C-alpha positions in Angstrom: 9.8 -9.6 -6.0 7.1 -8.3 -3.6 6.0 -5.8 -6.3 5.5 -8.6 -8.8 3.3 -10.5 -6.4 1.1 -7.6 -5.5 -2.4 -7.2 -6.9 -3.6 -3.7 -7.8 -6.8 -2.0 -7.0 -8.4 1.2 -8.1 -6.5 4.1 -6.4 -9.7 5.8 -5.4 -11.1 2.7 -3.7 -7.8 2.0 -1.9 -7.7 5.6 -0.6 -11.0 5.2 1.2 -10.3 1.7 2.5 -13.1 0.2 0.5 -13.2 -2.8 -1.8 -14.3 -2.0 -5.3 -17.1 -4.3 -6.5 -18.4 -5.1 -9.9 -21.5 -2.8 -9.6 -19.7 0.2 -8.2 -20.7 3.2 -10.3 -17.9 5.5 -11.2 -17.4 8.4 -13.7 -13.9 7.1 -14.4 -13.3 5.4 -17.8 -13.2 1.6 -17.5 -9.6 0.5 -17.4 -7.1 -1.7 -15.6 -5.1 0.1 -13.1 -1.5 -0.7 -13.9 1.0 -1.7 -16.5 1.3 -3.9 -19.5 1.5 -7.6 -19.4 5.0 -9.0 -20.1 5.4 -10.7 -23.4 6.8 -13.8 -21.8 3.5 -14.5 -20.0 1.8 -14.9 -23.4 4.7 -16.6 -25.1 5.6 -18.9 -22.2 2.0 -20.2 -21.9 1.7 -20.7 -25.6 5.0 -22.5 -25.9 4.3 -24.8 -22.9 0.9 -26.0 -24.2 2.1 -26.3 -27.8 5.2 -28.1 -26.8 3.2 -30.7 -24.8 0.7 -31.2 -27.7 3.5 -31.4 -30.4 5.7 -33.8 -28.4 2.7 -36.1 -27.7 1.8 -36.0 -31.4 5.3 -35.9 -32.8 4.4 -38.6 -35.3 2.7 -35.8 -37.3 6.2 -34.8 -38.5 7.1 -38.1 -40.0 4.0 -40.3 -40.8 1.6 -39.7 -43.6 -2.1 -39.5 -42.9 -5.0 -39.1 -45.2 -8.2 -37.7 -43.8 -11.8 -38.9 -44.2 -15.2 -38.3 -42.6 -15.7 -34.9 -41.1 -12.0 -34.1 -41.5 -12.3 -34.9 -45.2 -15.4 -32.7 -45.5 -13.5 -29.8 -43.9 -10.5 -30.5 -46.2 -12.8 -30.0 -49.2 -13.4 -26.5 -47.9 -9.8 -26.0 -47.0 -8.8 -26.7 -50.6 -11.0 -23.8 -51.7 -9.5 -21.6 -48.9 -6.0 -22.4 -50.4 -7.1 -20.4 -53.4 -8.9 -17.6 -51.4 -12.4 -18.7 -52.7 -14.0 -20.0 -49.6 -16.9 -17.9 -48.2 -18.7 -20.4 -46.0 -18.0 -22.5 -42.9 -18.1 -26.2 -42.1 -21.2 -28.3 -42.9 -24.1 -29.1 -40.5 -25.9 -32.4 -40.5 -29.1 -30.3 -40.8 -28.2 -29.5 -44.4 -26.5 -26.1 -44.3 -23.1 -24.6 -43.7 -22.2 -22.6 -40.7 -21.6 -18.8 -41.1 -17.9 -18.4 -41.9 -14.6 -19.9 -43.0 -12.2 -18.6 -40.3 -11.1 -22.0 -39.1 -10.6 -23.3 -42.6 -8.4 -20.3 -43.6 -6.2 -20.9 -40.5 -5.8 -24.6 -41.6 -5.2 -23.5 -45.2 -2.4 -21.2 -44.0 -0.9 -24.0 -42.1 -1.0 -26.3 -45.1 0.8 -23.6 -47.2 3.4 -23.0 -44.5 4.1 -26.3 -42.8 3.7 -28.5 -45.9 4.7 -26.5 -49.0 7.1 -23.9 -47.6 8.8 -25.5 -44.5 8.2 -29.2 -45.4 7.7 -29.9 -41.7 5.0 -32.5 -42.3 4.5 -35.1 -45.1 0.7 -34.6 -45.7 -1.9 -31.8 -45.7 -4.0 -33.2 -42.8 -0.9 -33.2 -40.6 -0.6 -29.5 -41.3 -4.2 -28.9 -40.5 -3.9 -30.6 -37.1 -0.8 -28.6 -36.3 -2.8 -25.4 -37.1 -5.5 -26.6 -34.6 -2.9 -27.3 -31.9 -1.3 -23.9 -32.4 -4.6 -22.0 -32.4 -5.8 -23.8 -29.3 -2.5 -23.0 -27.6 -2.9 -19.4 -28.5 -6.3 -19.4 -26.9 -4.9 -20.8 -23.7 -2.2 -18.1 -23.8 -4.8 -15.4 -24.1 -6.7 -16.8 -21.1 -3.5 -16.9 -19.1 -2.5 -13.4 -20.1 -5.9 -11.9 -19.1 -5.7 -13.6 -15.7 -2.2 -12.2 -15.2 -3.5 -8.8 -16.2 -5.8 -8.8 -13.2 -3.7 -10.6 -10.6 -0.3 -9.2 -11.5 1.2 -12.3 -10.1 2.7 -15.6 -11.2 0.4 -17.3 -8.8 -2.5 -16.2 -11.0 -0.8 -17.7 -14.1 0.0 -20.9 -12.3 -3.6 -21.3 -10.9 -5.0 -20.6 -14.4 -2.8 -23.2 -16.0 -3.5 -25.7 -13.2 -7.3 -25.4 -13.7 -7.4 -25.2 -17.5 -4.9 -28.0 -18.2 -6.0 -30.0 -15.2 -9.6 -30.1 -16.4 -8.6 -30.7 -20.0 -6.6 -33.7 -18.8 -10.0 -35.3 -18.3 -11.1 -34.3 -21.8 -7.8 -33.8 -23.8 -9.8 -33.6 -27.1 -10.6 -30.0 -26.2 -7.1 -29.1 -27.3 -5.9 -32.1 -29.4 -8.7 -33.0 -31.7 -9.5 -31.3 -35.0 -13.3 -32.1 -34.8 -15.3 -28.8 -34.8 -17.4 -29.4 -31.7 -14.1 -29.7 -29.7 -12.6 -26.7 -31.4 -15.3 -24.4 -30.2 -14.4 -25.1 -26.5 -11.1 -23.1 -26.2 -12.5 -20.2 -28.2 -15.6 -20.1 -26.0 -13.7 -20.2 -22.7 -11.4 -17.4 -24.1 -14.5 -15.4 -25.1 -16.1 -15.7 -21.6 -12.9 -14.8 -19.8 -12.4 -11.8 -22.1 -16.1 -10.8 -21.6 -15.5 -10.9 -17.8 -12.3 -8.9 -18.2 -14.0 -6.2 -20.3 -17.0 -6.1 -18.0 -14.7 -5.6 -15.0 -13.0 -2.6 -16.7 -10.2 -3.9 -18.9 -11.1 -2.3 -22.2 -7.7 -3.4 -23.5 -9.0 -7.0 -23.7 -11.8 -6.0 -26.1 -9.7 -7.2 -29.1 -9.5 -10.7 -27.5 -13.3 -10.6 -26.9 -13.8 -9.6 -30.6 -11.4 -12.2 -32.0 -12.8 -15.1 -30.0 -16.4 -14.0 -30.7 -15.8 -13.9 -34.4 -14.2 -17.3 -34.4 -17.2 -18.7 -32.7 -19.7 -17.1 -35.1 -17.8 -18.4 -38.0 -17.7 -21.9 -36.5 -21.3 -22.5 -35.6 -24.7 -20.8 -36.2 -25.7 -21.1 -32.6 -23.1 -18.5 -31.6 -25.1 -16.0 -33.5 -27.2 -16.2 -30.3 -24.6 -16.7 -27.6 -22.1 -14.0 -28.7 -24.7 -11.1 -28.9 -26.3 -12.2 -25.6 -23.0 -12.2 -23.7 -21.9 -9.0 -25.4 -25.1 -7.3 -24.3 -24.4 -8.4 -20.7 -20.9 -7.0 -20.9 -22.3 -3.7 -22.3 -24.8 -3.5 -19.5 -22.1 -4.2 -16.9 -19.8 -1.5 -18.2 -22.5 1.2 -18.4 -23.8 0.2 -15.0 -20.4 0.8 -13.4 -19.4 3.9 -15.3 -20.9 7.0 -16.8 -21.8 6.5 -20.5 -19.4 9.4 -21.5 -16.6 7.8 -19.6 -17.2 4.5 -21.4 -17.1 6.3 -24.7 -13.8 8.0 -23.9 -12.3 4.7 -22.9 -13.4 2.6 -25.9 -12.9 5.4 -28.4 -9.1 5.4 -27.9 -7.4 4.3 -31.1 -5.5 1.4 -29.5 -8.8 0.0 -28.4 -11.1 0.4 -31.4 -8.6 0.0 -34.2 -7.8 -3.7 -33.5 -11.5 -4.3 -32.9 -12.4 -2.7 -36.2 -9.7 -4.5 -38.2 -10.6 -7.9 -36.7 -14.3 -7.3 -37.3 -13.7 -6.2 -40.9 -11.6 -9.2 -41.8 -14.0 -11.7 -40.2 -17.1 -10.0 -41.5 -15.9 -9.8 -45.1 -16.5 -13.4 -46.3 -19.9 -13.4 -44.6 -21.0 -10.1 -46.2 -19.6 -11.2 -49.6 -21.4 -14.5 -49.5 -24.7 -12.8 -48.5 -24.3 -10.3 -51.3 -23.7 -13.1 -53.9 -26.2 -15.7 -52.6 -28.8 -13.8 -50.5 -30.0 -14.9 -48.0 -27.4 -17.7 -48.1 -27.5 -20.2 -45.2 -29.0 -17.6 -42.9 -32.4 -18.3 -44.3 -31.9 -22.0 -43.4 -30.8 -21.0 -39.9 -34.1 -19.2 -39.3 -36.1 -22.0 -41.0 -34.4 -24.5 -38.6 -35.2 -22.5 -35.5 -38.9 -22.3 -36.4 -39.1 -25.9 -37.4 -40.3 -28.9 -35.4 -36.7 -30.1 -35.2 -35.6 -27.4 -32.8 -36.5 -27.7 -29.1 -39.7 -29.1 -27.8 -38.0 -30.8 -24.8 -39.3 -31.4 -21.3 -37.8 -29.4 -18.5 -36.3 -32.5 -16.9 -34.5 -33.4 -20.2 -33.1 -29.9 -20.4 -31.8 -29.9 -16.9 -30.2 -33.4 -17.3 -28.5 -32.1 -20.5 -27.1 -29.1 -18.7 -25.9 -31.2 -15.7 -24.1 -33.7 -18.0 -21.3 -31.3 -18.6 -20.6 -31.0 -14.9 -20.6 -34.7 -14.1 -21.3 -37.2 -16.9 -21.8 -40.4 -15.0 -23.5 -39.0 -11.9 -27.1 -39.2 -10.9 -29.1 -36.0 -11.6 -29.7 -35.2 -7.9 -26.0 -35.7 -7.1 -24.9 -33.5 -10.0 -27.3 -30.8 -9.1 -25.9 -30.9 -5.6 -22.4 -30.6 -6.9 -23.5 -27.6 -9.1 -25.1 -25.8 -6.1 -22.2 -26.4 -3.9 -19.7 -25.3 -6.6 -21.5 -22.0 -7.0 -21.8 -21.5 -3.3 -18.1 -22.1 -2.9 -17.3 -19.8 -5.8 -19.4 -16.9 -4.3 -17.8 -17.4 -0.9 -14.3 -17.4 -2.5 -15.1 -14.1 -4.3 -16.5 -12.4 -1.3 -14.2 -13.6 1.4 -10.9 -14.6 -0.2 -10.4 -11.9 -2.8 -10.2 -8.1 -2.9 -9.5 -5.1 -5.1 -9.0 -5.7 -8.8 -8.9 -9.5 -8.4 -12.3 -9.5 -6.6 -13.8 -7.3 -9.3 -12.5 -9.6 -12.1 -13.6 -12.8 -10.3 -17.1 -11.4 -9.7 -17.3 -10.6 -13.4 -16.2 -14.1 -14.3 -18.9 -15.6 -12.0 -21.5 -13.3 -13.5 -20.6 -14.1 -17.1 -20.6 -17.8 -16.3 -24.2 -17.4 -15.0 -25.3 -15.6 -18.1 -23.6 -18.3 -20.3 -25.5 -21.0 -18.3 -28.8 -19.3 -18.7 -28.2 -18.8 -22.5 -27.1 -22.5 -22.8 -30.3 -23.6 -21.0 -32.4 -21.5 -23.5 -30.4 -23.0 -26.4 -31.0 -26.5 -25.1 -34.7 -25.8 -24.8 -35.4 -24.3 -28.2 -32.3 -24.8 -30.4 -31.1 -28.4 -30.1 -32.9 -31.2 -31.8 -31.7 -34.3 -29.9 -30.7 -33.9 -26.3 -28.9 -37.2 -26.6 -26.3 -35.6 -28.8 -24.0 -34.1 -26.2 -21.3 -33.1 -28.7 -23.5 -30.1 -29.7 -22.9 -28.6 -26.3 -19.3 -29.5 -25.7 -18.5 -25.8 -25.4 -20.5 -25.7 -22.2 -17.6 -27.5 -20.5 -16.6 -23.9 -20.0 -19.0 -23.7 -17.0 -17.1 -26.0 -14.6 -13.7 -24.8 -15.9 -14.5 -21.1 -15.2 -16.1 -22.0 -11.8 -12.9 -23.8 -10.8 -10.8 -21.0 -12.2 -12.6 -18.4 -9.9 -12.1 -20.6 -6.9 -8.4 -21.4 -7.7 -7.4 -17.8 -8.3 -9.1 -16.6 -5.1 -7.6 -19.4 -3.0 -3.9 -18.9 -4.1 -4.2 -15.1 -3.5 -5.7 -15.5 0.0 -2.7 -16.7 2.0 0.7 -15.0 2.3 2.8 -15.0 -0.8 5.1 -18.0 0.0 2.2 -20.3 0.8 0.0 -19.1 -2.1 2.9 -19.4 -4.5 3.6 -22.9 -3.3 0.0 -23.9 -3.7 -0.2 -22.4 -7.2 3.1 -23.9 -8.3 2.2 -27.4 -7.0 -1.2 -27.3 -8.7 0.3 -26.1 -11.9 2.8 -28.9 -12.0 0.1 -31.5 -11.3 -2.2 -30.0 -13.9 0.4 -29.8 -16.6 1.7 -33.3 -15.8 -1.9 -34.8 -15.9 -2.5 -33.1 -19.3 0.9 -34.3 -20.7 0.4 -37.9 -19.8 -3.4 -38.2 -20.6 -3.7 -40.8 -23.5 -6.0 -38.6 -25.6 -3.5 -35.6 -25.5 -2.0 -37.3 -28.5 -3.8 -36.5 -31.7 -6.3 -39.2 -32.8 -5.8 -40.6 -36.3 -9.1 -42.5 -36.2 -10.6 -40.3 -38.9 -7.8 -41.2 -41.4 -7.3 -44.0 -43.9 -4.0 -45.0 -45.4 -5.7 -46.8 -48.2 -7.2 -43.6 -49.8 -4.3 -42.9 -52.2 -4.4 -46.4 -53.6 -8.2 -46.2 -53.9 -7.9 -43.0 -56.0 -5.2 -44.5 -58.2 -7.2 -47.7 -58.8 -10.3 -45.8 -59.7 -8.4 -43.4 -62.0 -6.8 -46.4 -63.8 -10.3 -48.0 -64.2 -11.8 -44.7 -65.5 -9.3 -44.5 -68.4 -9.3 -40.7 -68.4 -13.0 -40.2 -67.8 -14.3 -38.4 -64.8 -15.0 -40.7 -61.8 -18.7 -40.6 -61.0 -19.2 -41.6 -57.4 -22.3 -43.4 -56.1 -22.4 -44.7 -52.6 -24.4 -46.2 -49.8 -25.2 -43.7 -47.0 -22.7 -45.1 -44.5 -19.9 -44.8 -47.1 -20.0 -41.0 -47.0 -17.1 -41.2 -44.5 -14.8 -42.7 -47.2 -16.2 -40.5 -50.0 -15.1 -37.2 -48.5 -11.5 -38.5 -48.2 -11.6 -39.9 -51.7 -12.7 -36.6 -53.2 -10.0 -34.6 -51.4 -7.3 -37.1 -52.3 -8.5 -37.1 -55.9 -8.3 -33.3 -56.1 -4.8 -33.1 -54.6 -3.5 -35.6 -57.2 -5.3 -34.1 -60.2 -7.9 -36.9 -60.6 -11.3 -35.7 -61.7 -14.2 -37.0 -59.5 -17.7 -36.0 -58.6 -20.7 -37.3 -56.7 -23.9 -38.1 -58.6 -26.4 -37.5 -55.7 -27.1 -33.8 -55.4 -28.5 -34.1 -51.9 -24.9 -34.4 -50.6 -24.0 -30.9 -51.8 -24.2 -29.5 -48.3 -21.2 -31.7 -47.4 -19.3 -32.4 -50.6 -20.0 -28.8 -51.9 -21.5 -28.1 -55.4 -18.0 -28.3 -56.8 -18.1 -32.0 -56.5 -21.6 -32.6 -57.6 -21.8 -34.1 -61.1 -23.4 -32.3 -64.0 -25.8 -34.2 -66.3 -23.0 -34.4 -68.9 -20.5 -35.8 -66.4 -23.0 -38.4 -65.3 -23.6 -39.4 -69.0 -19.9 -39.5 -70.0 -18.2 -40.5 -66.7 -17.1 -43.8 -65.3 -19.3 -44.9 -62.4 -17.8 -46.3 -59.2 -19.9 -47.6 -56.2 -18.8 -47.3 -52.6 -20.6 -50.1 -50.9 -20.9 -50.2 -47.1 -19.8 -52.2 -45.2 -18.8 -54.6 -48.1 -19.5 -55.4 -51.7 -21.9 -58.4 -52.4 -20.2 -61.7 -53.0 -19.0 -62.2 -56.6 -18.3 -58.5 -57.3 -14.8 -57.4 -58.2 -13.5 -55.0 -55.6 -10.9 -52.5 -56.8 -10.2 -51.0 -53.4 -11.0 -51.6 -49.7 -11.5 -48.6 -47.4 -12.3 -48.5 -43.7 -16.0 -48.2 -44.1 -16.7 -49.5 -47.6 -15.5 -51.4 -50.6 -15.3 -49.9 -54.2 -16.5 -51.6 -57.3 -16.8 -50.3 -60.8 -20.0 -50.3 -62.7 -23.5 -48.8 -62.8 -24.9 -50.8 -59.9 -23.9 -53.1 -57.0 
């Protein structure tokens, strides 16, 4: 029992009675001192989080839901992924697609497994949401596993779960919502913890760093900036602590580089293929956006307020800034005075990576974000307070004797898990679904008399149109959108050709309602559908 609760330090440092620190230069290869992490740490954390999410959203296994809006736009892509043809990521409101389809393929795999093979859910969107819940639970398990790898104690695991789930209890959408801005948050936290772990010497966590980094790059173009910047910081930290040759010996071991190479090959493939087929693809649009008047141009005060919002949304700027300063001061004190050995090295690396992430985020807010009133763009920066609290919690529970530290950690974990479990938004939101979509497709198909449905719509009706197109494809009803400017969202597959426009049956989606006297064939959440060439 005592051995399980003992944290390990580098033997050389322990022999001289000195604490190893992050910047200690050593010719030794970077590595963690002892043992493998038990499988039940990973599986237990994964099962706990997934069980809470699945139980709170158990209606997914029985009720039918039909997606619209952004979920509908993603499902258009997921349908392509079902056939292995998808090479791009989710759409951006700036008129391009993000770099890669990783998230879509995960959801497509879930649709195949949970809907078609196991019949666990009645509709495709339910399967997509289960995929998101499982993926986010896996990210939490990775974070917990890495923390255990450094602390070698259940106190570390409990403290990690207490902080992660306790904070997420205030924003449960981080784990429970299938909207892309929320889905980046668990991946980014995992990426930062893995970056700290590798920077502190655990080369075995390089595969997690690689996996999370690729998910982020696939998910949003901004991570083409964040991921390389943080990787560069990790590289500098590793080389600073160890001889370059020692680093090469450590990272050239097959069990380190083979998983990294395989993961990188799989994730890079669709991006490379898409660039080869459609050079320069959306990358040209990324560079055009960053050099346009849309990006940046904000005053320093606006940028600071934007950063501080993720620490305390309703607080006054001066109060939030004070909280931030105090938080970092407490974190530094906890690392210096309450931790030692391997734990101290890891926590110092976590703090350093968090600072690098904050600097990068500030630069992104200054030159990369168009409207600093759109906080959803930076949801992933909720990582900053989470990691700050994680450093403090791990240091605190390892400072006192084992019984007291274990009791503190266990009590905090129970409270964190309970708060997460009972938070209202831990249950999946069905706001972006519409039960009327199947009837709308059937009504339009009946009115089209075998012709292709040509969709025209008011701008605010796009939310219904994405769901209509997905449902039409799933039921074998031909439909397309007349306006080509919506190709970035609806994809070129659903843009009408001139021949289809000439021969098809036109239907208008009028938002919020059709004019008086018009015959409405279907009513959706945001629009009403009429047949004919004009409203």
